[in-house]
C-alpha positions in Angstrom: -49.9 12.0 1.8 -47.0 13.5 0.9 -44.4 13.0 3.7 -40.5 15.0 3.7 -37.5 12.8 4.0 -36.1 12.8 7.1 -32.4 14.0 8.0 -31.4 11.1 8.9 -32.6 9.1 5.7 -31.1 12.1 4.0 -27.8 11.8 5.3 -27.8 8.2 4.6 -28.7 8.7 1.1 -25.8 10.9 0.8 -23.4 8.8 2.3 -24.2 5.7 0.4 -24.7 7.0 -3.1 -22.6 6.1 -5.9 -19.7 8.3 -7.0 -20.0 10.7 -9.8 -16.7 12.5 -11.2 -17.3 16.2 -12.5 -16.9 17.0 -16.0 -14.8 19.9 -15.2 -12.6 19.9 -18.8 -9.6 22.0 -16.5 -9.8 21.3 -13.0 -8.3 23.5 -10.4 -4.7 22.8 -9.3 -4.8 20.5 -5.8 -4.9 22.7 -2.4 -2.5 22.2 0.2 -3.7 20.1 2.3 -6.3 18.1 0.6 -4.7 14.7 0.7 -1.6 12.8 2.5 0.0 9.6 1.6 -0.7 7.3 4.7 3.2 5.7 4.1 5.6 7.5 1.5 6.2 5.4 -1.4 9.6 2.8 -0.6 10.4 0.3 -2.9 10.9 -3.0 -1.8 13.3 -4.5 -4.6 15.8 -3.9 -7.2 12.9 -4.1 -9.7 10.6 -1.9 -7.8 13.4 0.8 -7.1 14.1 0.6 -10.9 10.3 1.3 -11.7 10.4 4.1 -9.4 13.3 5.9 -10.7 12.2 5.2 -14.4 8.9 6.4 -13.7 10.5 10.0 -11.9 12.9 10.4 -15.1 10.8 9.2 -18.3 7.9 10.9 -19.9 6.6 7.5 -20.9 7.5 4.0 -19.0 6.3 0.5 -20.0 6.8 -2.2 -17.0 6.2 -5.6 -17.4 6.1 -8.3 -14.4 4.1 -10.9 -12.6 1.2 -10.7 -10.4 2.1 -9.7 -7.2 5.2 -7.8 -7.5 3.2 -4.0 -7.0 3.5 -2.6 -10.5 0.1 -0.9 -9.9 0.7 -0.3 -6.2 3.9 1.7 -7.1 2.4 3.5 -10.1 -0.9 4.7 -7.8 1.2 6.2 -5.3 3.8 8.1 -7.7 0.6 9.3 -9.7 -0.6 10.6 -6.4 3.0 12.2 -5.2 3.0 14.1 -8.7 -0.7 15.2 -8.3 -0.3 16.3 -4.6 2.9 18.2 -5.7 0.8 19.9 -9.0 3.6 18.8 -11.1 0.2 17.3 -12.8 -3.1 18.5 -12.7 -4.7 14.9 -13.0 -4.5 11.3 -12.8 -6.1 9.5 -15.7 -6.4 5.7 -15.7 -7.3 3.3 -18.3 -7.4 -0.2 -19.3 -9.0 -2.7 -22.0 -12.0 -3.8 -20.7 -12.5 -7.5 -21.8 -16.1 -8.4 -21.9 -17.1 -11.7 -20.1 -20.3 -13.5 -21.6 -23.5 -11.6 -22.7 -22.5 -8.8 -20.3 -21.5 -6.4 -22.6 -21.3 -2.5 -21.4 -23.8 -1.8 -24.2 -26.6 -3.9 -21.7 -25.6 -3.3 -18.3 -27.6 -1.1 -16.2 -26.5 2.3 -15.2 -24.7 4.7 -16.7 -21.1 4.8 -18.8 -19.3 5.3 -15.6 -21.1 3.0 -13.4 -20.7 0.4 -15.9 -16.7 1.0 -15.8 -15.8 1.4 -12.2 -16.0 -2.1 -11.6 -13.3 -3.0 -13.9 -11.2 -0.4 -12.2 -11.7 -2.1 -8.9 -8.1 -3.3 -8.2 -6.6 0.2 -8.9 -9.2 1.7 -6.9 -7.9 -0.6 -3.6 -4.6 0.5 -4.7 -5.6 4.5 -4.3 -8.0 3.8 -1.4 -4.5 2.0 0.0 -2.6 5.3 -0.1 -5.1 8.0 0.5 -7.9 6.5 2.1 -11.6 6.0 0.8 -12.6 9.6 1.6 -9.8 11.4 -0.1 -10.2 9.2 -3.0 -13.7 10.0 -3.3 -13.2 13.6 -3.1 -10.8 13.7 -5.7 -12.7 11.6 -8.0 -16.4 14.3 -7.4 -13.7 16.9 -8.4 -12.6 15.6 -11.7 -8.6 15.2 -10.6 -9.2 11.2 -11.0 -11.2 9.8 -13.6 -11.4 6.3 -15.5 -12.0 5.4 -18.6 -11.8 2.5 -21.1 -9.3 2.2 -23.8 -11.9 2.2 -26.4 -12.7 5.7 -25.2 -9.4 7.1 -26.0 -9.7 7.8 -29.7 -9.4 11.5 -30.3 -8.4 12.5 -26.5 -5.7 14.7 -26.1 -4.5 14.4 -22.4 -2.6 17.5 -21.4 -1.2 17.9 -17.9 -2.4 14.4 -16.5 -0.5 11.0 -15.3 -2.0 8.4 -17.3 -2.3 5.3 -15.7 -2.6 2.0 -18.3 -3.2 -1.0 -16.6 -3.7 -4.5 -17.8 -2.0 -3.7 -21.3 -1.0 -7.2 -22.0 -4.6 -7.5 -23.2 -4.3 -4.6 -26.0 -3.4 -5.2 -29.7 -0.6 -3.6 -31.3 -3.1 -0.8 -32.5 -4.6 -0.5 -29.4 -1.3 0.2 -27.8 -0.3 2.4 -30.6 -3.4 4.6 -29.8 -2.9 4.8 -26.0 0.9 5.8 -26.6 -0.1 8.4 -29.0 -2.4 9.9 -26.6 0.6 11.8 -24.7 0.3 15.4 -24.7 1.9 18.8 -22.9 3.0 18.3 -19.5 1.5 14.4 -19.3 3.4 11.3 -17.9 2.3 8.0 -18.9 2.8 4.4 -17.5 1.7 1.1 -19.3 1.6 -2.0 -16.7 1.3 -5.3 -18.1 1.9 -9.1 -17.6 2.5 -11.3 -20.4 1.4 -14.4 -18.5 -1.9 -12.8 -17.9 -2.8 -12.3 -21.5 -7.1 -12.8 -21.8 -7.2 -12.0 -25.5 -8.6 -14.8 -27.8 -5.1 -15.2 -29.5 -2.2 -14.6 -27.1 -0.4 -14.0 -29.9 -1.9 -10.6 -30.8 -0.8 -8.9 -27.6 0.9 -5.3 -28.3 3.2 -5.3 -24.6 6.0 -7.1 -25.8 6.2 -6.2 -29.4 6.4 -2.5 -27.7 9.0 -3.2 -25.3 11.1 -4.7 -27.6 10.3 -2.0 -30.4 11.0 1.0 -28.3 13.9 -0.3 -25.9 16.8 2.0 -26.3 15.0 4.2 -28.7 14.4 7.3 -26.8 16.1 8.3 -23.4 12.2 9.7 -22.8 10.8 6.2 -22.8 11.8 4.0 -20.2 11.1 -0.1 -20.2 11.2 -2.3 -16.8 10.9 -5.2 -16.7 10.2 -7.4 -13.2 10.3 -10.9 -12.4 9.3 -13.7 -9.6 12.0 -12.0 -7.5 10.0 -8.8 -6.9 6.8 -10.2 -5.9 5.8 -9.1 -2.5 2.0 -9.7 -2.3 2.4 -13.4 -0.9 5.4 -15.7 -1.1 3.4 -18.4 -2.3 2.6 -16.8 -5.4 5.7 -17.3 -6.4 5.2 -20.9 -5.7 2.4 -21.1 -7.8 3.8 -19.2 -11.0 6.5 -21.9 -11.1 4.5 -24.8 -10.7 1.1 -24.0 -12.5 1.8 -23.5 -15.9 
């Protein structure tokens, strides 16, 4: 005997089903009132102030700094501001996926999106902090915010997009070069990393500091920001931990 699902069960499923991003190649402009930033992005330190100014003035910004200095919180806020003002069509978030143990992406259950999103949780948290979970879900469903690993960038032409690349201390020189050459018409790129949190088998393979030293002063469209422990805002104990646990 067949039974139709109740309205309550359908509503519960719709509320809890995983977020699916649309594949719209040319997303429409954000409508006025689609979402609002909970609070204005106000930098709290000299380093954060310099970072905000550089993100607004440069085409590519490379930022290096310790844990807790607000790199991801600042850049997600600025990206949302530019999306809200229709200065970009979408936000593209990428990072290197460092797989642990035997759980490679190919063997984990679910779609590519299901496998990838858990790796971006820290960035999702920052987006939620700025606009709330419902607005974030809607922007993802509309294809206005997308997530993909660095490995999926080859051959991509990311036009009119605010590209956020996080955890870039775990990228090699070739990876950094691949990332930076994805810049296209109307796009802005922000590259974040922390040289003290390298997870590569050989830390010397990291391309973050190499990119900073190689590109510093080479173009007015490429900004370099280097924060330090004085910019840490997450919790005062982080400075103590970083100072003594070396």
